[in-house]
N, C-alpha and C positions, 0 to 999 in steps of 0.2 A: 330245444336243440336246433330245430329247423330255423328258428328265428336268428339264432347266433350264426349259423352257417350263412344265412342270407345277408346278414350285416357284414360278415367277413368278405363275401363275394363282392358286395357293393363297394367296400373299402378298396379291394384289390382293383376293381374296375376304375375307380376314381384315381388311384395311384398310377395306374397304367396310362390313363388319359393325361395326367399331369406331366408324365415323363416322356411320352411318345412324341418324337420330333415331328411326325407326319400328321399330327392332329391339327396343325395350323400351318399357315404359310410362314416362311422365314421373314423376320423383321428385326431391324436394329433395336427397336424399343424392347421387344421381348428378350432379345439376347442380352441387352444391358440389364434388364430386370433380374434375369436368372443369374447373371454374373455378379450383380450386387449382392444377391442372396448368399453367394459363396462367402463373401467377406463379412456379412452380417450374421449369418446363422452358424457358421463354423467356428467363430471366435469363442475362446474359453469364457464361460459365464462369470468367472471370478477375476482372472487376470486380463481378460479382453485381448489376449494374444491370438494372432491369426495363424493357422497352421500352414506349414510349407505346402502340404498336399492333403487331399481328402478324396475318398474315404480311407485310404491307407493311413493308419495311425502314424503321426509324425511329430516332430518338433515344430517350433515356430520359426519362420523366416523373418528377420527384421526388415528386409527389403519389402516383403509382402505386407508387413505391418504398415510401412510407409504408404504403399499403394492403397491399403485398406482405409486409411484416414481419408484419402481423396475420394474413394468409393463411397464411404459413409456420407460425405458431403453431397455427392451426386444424388444419393438416396433422398436427402432432404429436399433438394431442388425438384426432384421428380415426384415428390409427394408419397414416397413409399414408407418413409419414417418421418417423425416430427423432429424439428430442430432441437426441442428440449431433450428428447431421449438420446439423440446423437451427442449433444453437448455434454450431457452427463456421462455418457460412455467415454467420450474423448478425454474429459477431465480425469476420470478415474484411471484411464489407460496411461495418460501422460504422468500422472502422479505415481502410478505403479512403476513405470520405467525410471522415473527420476529417483525413486527411493531404493531401487535395486543396488546391491553392493558393487562398487567400482574400485577394485583392488588389483594388485599384481600377482596375487596367488593363483593357483591352477584350478581350484574347485570352489563351488559355492559362491560364484561371482557371476556377474552379467556383463561386465565390461571393465575398461581401464582408460584413464585419461579422457573420459567422455565418449569414447568409442564403445560400440557394443559387439559382442560376439555374433558371428554369422547366423548361428542357430541357437535358440533358447528353448529350454524345457517349457512346455505349454503350461504346466501347473506351478512351477516355482519361479520361472524366469531366469534360471541359472544356465550357465554355459552348457551346451550339449557336447558331451564327450570332450574331444580335444580340438574342436574347430577353432579357426583363427579369429582374432580380433579383426574385423573386416572394415577396411576404409570405404569401399564402394557401397557395401550394404548399409553401413551407418549413414553414408551420404543420402541414399535413397530413403532411408527412414527419416532423416532430417528434412528431406524435401516434402514428405507428407506432413511432418510436424509444422513446418513453416506454412504449409497450406492451411492448417488449422489455425495458426496464429493470425493469418490475415483474413480468414473467413469469419471466425467467431469474434465479431467486432462490437457486439452489443454491450450496453452498460448494465450488466447484471452479475452477481457474484460468480456464477458458473463460468461465464465467458471471460470475465476478467482473470479468473484463475487459469483458464486455458492459455491465455496470452502470456501470462507470467511463467507458467511451466514450460511452454514452447520456447520462449526466449531463453530461459535458463538452461534447458537441454541443449540448445544450439550453442550458446555462449561457452559452455563448459567443455566442448570438444576441442582438444589440443591438436589442431591440424598441423601446427608447426612441429610437434613431436613426431608425427608420422611422415614428415618431409625429409627426404634424403638430400642433403646439401651437395653430396658428391655427384649423384645422378641428376640433381636438380629436379626432382619429381617426387610425388607421393608414393610411398610404399603401398603395395596391395594389402598388407596386413602384418600382423604380429602374433607370435605365440609366446606365452609366458615361459614355456619350456625351452625355447631356442631363439627367441628374438625376432627381428624383422624378417619378413619373407623377402628373398632376393629377386623380387619382380616389382616393376614400377609402372605407374600409369603414364605411358608414353604412346604416341600414335593415336589415331582416331578410334574412339570406342565409346562405351556408355558413360564414361567418367567426366564428360564435359560439365555436368551439373555439380559433380564433386569438386572440381577445381574452382568453379565459380563461387560456391559456398565457402570453400577454404580461404580464398582470397578476400572474401567479404567480412570474415570474422573480426569483430571489434576487440576480441580478447587474445586469440591465438592464430593470426593470419599467416599464410605462406606468402612468399614474395610475389609481387604482381607480375614480374617478368617470367614467372613459371609458365604462364600462358603462351608466351612466345616459344619456349622450349617445347611445349606440347605441340604447337602447330608445326614446328620445324621437323617433327618426326612423322608427319602425315605421308600417306601414299596416295598421290593424285595421279590417277591413270584411267584410261578408258577400259571399261569392261562391258561386254555385251552391247556395245554401241553407245554407252553412256559415260562421259567423263565426269568423275567425281572423286571425292576422298573415299577410298575403299576401306571397307571393313566387312568381313564375310557374313556373320550372323545378323539378321535384321534387328535383333533387340538393341544392338549397339547404335542403330540409327533411330531408335524409338524412345529409349528410357529418358534421356534428358529433355526431349521434346514433349513428353507427357506433362511436364511442369512449366517449361519455358517456351513462349511463342517466339521462335527465331525468324518469323517472317518479317522481312524488311529491315532487319538489324544486321550489321556486318562487323566483324573484326577485320584486321588488316589482311589476313589471308583470304577471306572470302571476298573482300573488296577487290583484291588482285585478280580473282577468278570471275568477278562480275556476277556472282550468285550469292545466295545466303544458305545457311545450314538447312533450312526447310527444303529448299530446292535440291540440296545435296541428298537429303533423305528421300526425296521423290525419285531422283535418278537411281539411288541404291535399290529402292523398291522395284522399280521397273526393270533394272538389271537382274535382280533376283528372279523375277518372273520370266524374263527373257532366257535366263539360264535354264530354268525348268522346262520351258518350251523346247529349247535346243536339245535337252535331255540326252547328254552324251553317254550315259550308262544304260539307256534304253528301258527305263521303268514304264510299264504299261499304263499306269494310272496318271502320269504327268500329262498335262495339256494346258491350254491357255486359261483354264479356270481352276484346275487343281494344281496348286503350286504353293510354295512358301517354306523357305529354309531358315531356321533359327535354332537357338538352344532349346532343347526339349527332351522329354522322355523318348526312349526307343525300345525295341523289342528285347535285345540282349547283345552281348559282345560275342560275335561269331563271324563266320565267313560263309557266303552263299555264291552260287554260280548263276549268272544271267546270260545264257548263250555261251559265248567264249570269254565273257568278262567275269572276273572274280570281284565280288562285292563285299567289302568289309562292313558288317552290320554293327551298330553300337547300341548300348543302353543309353543312359543320359549322355548327351554330347552337344557341343556348340556347333550345330550344323550350319552351313552357309557356303556361299560361293562369291569369290571376288578375284581381282587380278593376282592377289598374293595369298589366296586362301581357298581351300576346297575340301569340304567335308560333306558328303552326300551319300546316303544309303537308302534313299527312297522314302524316308520318314518326313511327313508333312505335319506342320504345327499350325492350327488355325490362328494362333496369336501372331504369326508372321504377317498375314494379311490384315487381321483385326487391328493390330497395333499400328498399321501404316495407313489406315483409312483417311486421315486428313491429307496425307501426301498425294495419294492417287486413288480417290474414291471410285473412279470409273473402272478400275480393275480389282480393287480390294473387296468392294461390296459384292460384285458378282462371284468372286472366289469363295467368300463365306457362304453365299447362297448355293453355289454348286456343291460345296462340301456337305452342307445341310441336306440338300436334295438327293445327293448320290449315296451318302452313307447313313443317313437317317439317325436312328437312335443308337447306332453303334458308336457314334462320335458326339452326339448331342443329348443332353439329359437335364436333370433338375437344376444344375448350375451352369447351363449353357454348354459350350464346347469343352469336351474332355481334351486333355493336353495334346495328344498327337495320334497319328495312325500311320500304318505302313501296309497297304494291301499286297505289296510284293513279298513280304516276309510270311512264309507259311511253314507250319510244322504240325505235328499231330494234335497240338492244342489250339492251333490257329489255322484251321483249314481254309478260312475265307480271308486270311490276312490278320495282321495284328492291329488291335485297337486298344488304346490305353484305357484303363479303368479309373485313372485318377484325374482330378483337376489340380493344377499347380497355381499357387497364389501369384508367383512372379510372372506367370503367363496370362492369368486372368486379368491382372491389373491393367496392362496395356490395352486390352479389349474395351473394358468399360470406360477408362479414362479418355482414350483416343476417340471413341464414338462420341463422347460428350464434347470434347474439343472440336470435333468436326461439326457437331450439331449447333452448338452455341458458345463455344470457346470458354466454358465455365472455369476450368482449372487454370488455363492461361490467364484469364482476366483476374482471378484471385491473386495469382502470384506476381502480376504486374504491379500490384500495390505493395508488395513486400519489400521493405527497405534493404534487406540483405541481398536478395536476388538482384535488385537494381544496382546496388553497390558493386557486387561481384562482376556483373556484366560491364560496368563502366571501367573497373580496374583492368579487365581483360581487353579493353580497347574497343568494345562494341559501340557503334553509333548509328543514328538514323531511326526512322520509323517510330514506333510507340515509345522507345526509350528516350528519344530526344523530346517528343511531345510531353 
């Protein structure tokens, strides 16, 4: 009995050491490794689907699935897993996705016209409840799939099958069916119960990569001049001292850049502004930080190191007072600040700084370090940074502020992928070789830099 108790105590101590943020100094390598483990360890052992969040039981997010493919490849290059075991998992995963039913019915299906539903059941791969057939989430899934297509280039049966499956999954997406010829833009989605969602991908946001892949399709392309309509709806204004194409939540300045290196390549709009989209994201990052430093709502935890507004979890939907200011608090929300957008309730998401590291490492890395050092294992654990925190929000259950218990796949992805792009440009380099990405950029009118070379 004493021996059993001793073993249990030793196990508890080891577990505590592995999860306690203050057992070691902050490092990007350790953060990447822990974040990789989210994508590797939480995937379903049969379907290989990656959960939307953990440890709360959830469905799979197809966007997180796309991020996961890139994360698995990073794991190979870091030596955390072997190429052979990842290749086998990718092959099985792509085969599973390809064989899922694609029909117009409302249940027991995974997608339609090559698109996938936003959330899928972890065990069956079928549509979760009545979520939409999502154009952007399918796009982010396809970005991960094309990463696999270009990375697994060896001449063996497993990698040959990966390339064939990846190509087939991409080619069967009917982008032109999702394109609204009246609005001259892609719809945000479709429900079998009521048809297309009356919202379209216009204005600057995370959908750049979606349009690029849709224009490049050899089977179901959208018109090339859709890119010009997209650019015509930009909001170019100064915010917090930085002129740039505005979009409030930082994820809109990160997602496409996770896969495409926009440094030195320009479309006609960016040529007219004498910058590129990478510089635009740098300015958006610095403006986001500057807004938090200005702190118009007076949150006590905001400073030059604790900042970062983007879409993330939050405490709950309620209202609180901060002095003479009434603060609307949100649960999940697309937080952000821009000339034409303002959603701020004191909730900070580490992915805001983590996903912007290549743009402004001089402020993003210190932000992650400050969050790590200030909040310790309230915000940092087995899979790196939990999704979000809000020290301003307090109630009887959160006397020291609110700290999320969950990790979210769509917020974990930008952290691991953008650290890797900052360190050695891995995902950027892989997709520079992809013929569909190159074709889409050329059709959109991008020139210069690596694209010309």
